[in-house]
C-alpha positions in Angstrom: 13.6 -3.8 -17.3 11.3 -3.8 -20.3 8.0 -5.5 -20.1 6.4 -7.2 -23.1 2.9 -7.7 -21.6 2.5 -5.6 -18.4 -1.2 -6.2 -18.2 -0.8 -9.9 -17.4 2.2 -9.5 -15.1 0.6 -6.7 -13.0 -2.4 -8.9 -12.2 -0.4 -12.0 -11.3 -0.2 -12.7 -7.6 3.4 -12.7 -6.4 5.4 -12.9 -3.1 7.8 -10.0 -2.5 10.4 -10.9 0.2 12.9 -9.1 2.4 14.8 -10.0 5.6 12.3 -8.0 7.7 8.9 -8.3 5.9 7.2 -10.4 3.3 4.3 -9.3 1.1 2.2 -12.4 0.2 -1.0 -12.8 -1.8 -3.9 -11.9 0.5 -6.3 -14.7 1.3 -9.1 -15.6 3.8 -6.5 -17.6 5.7 -5.1 -14.3 7.0 -8.4 -13.2 8.4 -7.8 -14.1 12.1 -4.3 -12.6 12.3 -5.5 -9.4 10.5 -8.5 -9.1 12.9 -6.1 -9.3 15.8 -3.7 -6.9 14.2 -6.3 -4.2 13.5 -7.2 -4.3 17.2 -3.8 -3.0 18.0 -4.6 0.7 18.0 -8.3 0.3 17.1 -7.4 1.7 13.7 -10.9 1.5 12.3 -12.0 4.2 14.7 -9.9 6.9 13.0 -12.6 9.0 11.1 -10.3 9.9 8.2 -9.3 6.3 7.3 -11.1 3.4 5.7 -9.7 0.5 7.8 -11.9 -2.6 8.4 -13.0 -3.4 11.9 -12.3 -6.9 13.3 -15.8 -8.2 12.6 -15.7 -7.0 9.0 -12.2 -8.4 8.2 -13.4 -11.4 6.1 -15.8 -9.1 4.2 -12.9 -6.7 3.4 -10.7 -9.6 2.3 -13.5 -10.8 0.0 -13.9 -7.3 -1.4 -10.3 -7.0 -2.2 -10.1 -10.5 -3.8 -13.2 -9.6 -5.9 -11.4 -6.5 -7.2 -8.4 -8.7 -7.9 -10.6 -11.0 -9.9 -11.8 -8.0 -11.9 -8.2 -6.9 -12.6 -8.2 -3.6 -10.7 -6.3 -4.6 -7.6 -3.6 -6.9 -6.4 -3.8 -7.2 -2.6 -1.1 -8.4 -0.2 -0.9 -9.4 3.5 2.0 -7.8 5.2 3.9 -10.5 7.2 6.2 -9.2 9.9 9.2 -11.7 9.8 9.9 -10.9 13.5 7.0 -13.2 14.5 5.8 -14.6 11.2 2.3 -13.1 11.6 0.2 -10.7 9.5 0.7 -7.1 10.6 -1.5 -5.4 8.0 -2.5 -5.1 4.4 -1.4 -3.2 1.3 -2.3 -3.3 -2.4 -1.6 -2.3 -5.9 -4.9 -0.7 -6.9 -6.4 1.5 -9.7 -4.4 -0.6 -12.1 -4.0 1.1 -15.5 -2.2 -1.4 -17.6 -2.5 0.5 -20.8 -0.6 3.5 -19.3 1.6 1.4 -17.0 0.4 3.1 -13.8 -0.6 1.8 -10.4 -1.5 3.2 -7.1 -0.1 1.8 -3.9 -2.8 2.2 -1.3 -5.5 0.7 1.0 -2.6 0.2 3.4 -2.8 -0.2 7.1 -0.5 -1.7 9.8 -1.0 -2.6 13.4 0.2 0.2 15.8 3.2 -1.8 17.1 4.9 -1.6 13.7 3.9 1.9 12.7 6.7 4.4 12.3 9.3 1.6 12.1 11.4 0.4 9.2 8.6 -2.0 8.2 6.7 0.5 6.1 9.8 1.7 4.4 10.7 -1.8 3.5 7.2 -2.6 2.2 7.2 0.5 0.0 10.7 -0.3 -1.3 9.5 -3.8 -2.3 6.4 -2.6 -4.0 8.2 0.2 -5.8 11.0 -2.1 -7.0 8.4 -4.5 -8.4 6.4 -1.7 -10.0 9.3 0.1 -11.7 11.9 -2.7 -12.3 9.6 -5.6 -13.2 6.3 -4.1 -14.3 7.9 -1.1 -16.2 5.6 1.5 -14.6 5.9 5.1 -15.8 4.5 6.4 -12.5 3.2 5.1 -9.1 0.6 7.0 -7.2 -0.3 7.4 -3.5 -3.5 8.9 -2.3 -4.7 9.8 1.2 -7.2 12.0 3.1 -6.3 15.7 3.4 -6.6 15.4 7.2 -4.5 12.2 7.5 -1.4 14.2 8.3 0.6 11.1 9.5 0.0 9.4 6.1 0.9 12.5 4.2 4.2 12.9 6.0 5.0 9.2 5.5 4.3 9.5 1.7 6.4 12.6 1.5 9.3 10.9 3.4 9.3 8.3 0.6 10.1 11.0 -1.9 6.7 11.2 -3.6 5.6 14.6 -4.8 2.2 16.2 -4.4 0.3 16.3 -7.8 -2.7 18.0 -6.4 -5.8 17.7 -4.2 -9.1 16.2 -5.5 -11.7 18.3 -3.6 -14.9 16.5 -2.5 -13.4 13.3 -4.0 -15.2 10.8 -1.8 -18.1 10.5 0.7 -16.8 9.0 3.9 -18.9 6.6 6.1 -19.7 9.4 8.5 -21.1 11.5 5.7 -18.2 13.9 5.4 -16.6 14.7 2.1 -13.0 13.6 1.6 -10.5 15.9 -0.1 -7.9 13.4 -1.5 -4.2 14.3 -1.8 -2.6 12.7 -4.8 1.1 12.0 -4.8 3.3 10.2 -7.3 6.8 9.0 -8.1 7.7 8.9 -11.8 10.1 6.5 -13.5 12.9 9.2 -13.9 12.6 9.9 -10.2 12.8 6.3 -9.2 16.6 5.9 -9.0 17.0 8.7 -6.5 14.0 7.5 -4.5 15.4 4.0 -4.4 18.8 5.3 -3.1 17.0 7.4 -0.5 14.9 4.5 0.8 17.9 2.2 0.9 19.8 4.8 2.9 16.9 5.1 5.3 16.9 1.3 5.8 20.7 1.1 6.2 21.2 3.9 8.6 21.5 3.1 12.4 18.2 3.3 14.3 
């Protein structure tokens, strides 16, 4: 689908729906549910991730909404339709409207839904909107070199490794993060869509 003005449409909050999960515009109304979700697995204690702790959830939501206001991020709350509650966060970030590129990142889910079909469905919704509605030429994913679970999950989507940005970030513990950069390009999208749809349809 062609896009006449991708800059405006990228930055417009939208609800992305499926039978199993909905992605809704993030707001402070999600803070309590997200604080409860992040306790499932104590995700903020993983040294190689940047996941907010329960006490910092409102501050993190405000940070993401501030970036949304500046046009560089579009954050979502991930709603698990099994119980209607927020199970995590995800975002379009590092928005490059001029070159029609976005990164899908700053994503985390409560432990209970990790390694389930929920992540695959979330990524399918975000990729469909990015390629089919926004007209992206490429979608990026970035993660810590030592976040092997995240790297495997990104590779299972069909994304390819573009390279590693060495000493890309300083982590809260003072260590330097080497960032693995992956992407899916527009010509690759039809095959990736078929692969993700097959994953969701196969018996579990």
